[in-house]
N, C-alpha and C positions, 0 to 999 in steps of 0.2 A: 728386920727389931721389930722385935714386937711392943707396944707401948697402949698404955690403957689413958681410958678418957673418960671426963667425969662427965654422966646425962642426968638429967631428973625421971622422976619414978613416972610420969606421965609418958614419955620419949620412950623410956622403959618397956612401958605394957603397948605400945604402939610396934613397936620394933618385934615385939613375941608374938601380936598377931599378924606379922607381916612372914614368921616363919613358915615354908612348906612344909616341914616335917622336924620332928622333935628337937633332933639333936644336929639343925642345921645352926652353926656360927654366926654369930651377930656380922662377925664381918663377911659373910656371904649373904647377909640380908642387905646390907651397907652395898655392896657391890651389885647385887639385882636391882637394888632400888636408880642407884647412881648408872645404870647400864641404860634405865628408861629414858632420860634424858641426855643419854651420850648424842654424838652426831654417826647416823651411819656410813659406813666406807663408800670411795667411789664404785668398787665392787661388787658391794651389798645393793646398792642402789642399779647397779646395771645390770646384776641379776633378779632382782625384784622387777626392770622394765620389761626386760627380756621373758619373764615368767606372765605377764600382766599382757604381753604380745601374744604367749602361746595359747594363756586361755581364749583370746577374741578372735583367735584363727581356728579354735576350734582343738588343738594340740593337748589333749588332756585325756584321761583316763578316770572315771570316774569308781570309786571307792568298790562300790556295786561291781563292776567289773574285775578289779583286783581280787574280790574275795571268789569270784568265781573260777577266774583262774590258777588263783592258788587250790581250792580241791581238788580243781584236773591235773595238778602237778606230783606226780607218784614221789612217795618219800624213799 
């Protein structure tokens, strides 16, 4: 169910400035802002910890290496 809300001109301008692209809805802008303050899920926290461990233990591939590999792969 859609609804309307009243906001000040000042807030409207601030929301306009938060848009990533012109056709982005204000609902998308608001969800993006809310996401920034939401708690990370336990799975996400676990994945971040694993990624940090992988980095510390050298299990990474540089962007340069990936680009080199891509050039060497026949299309």
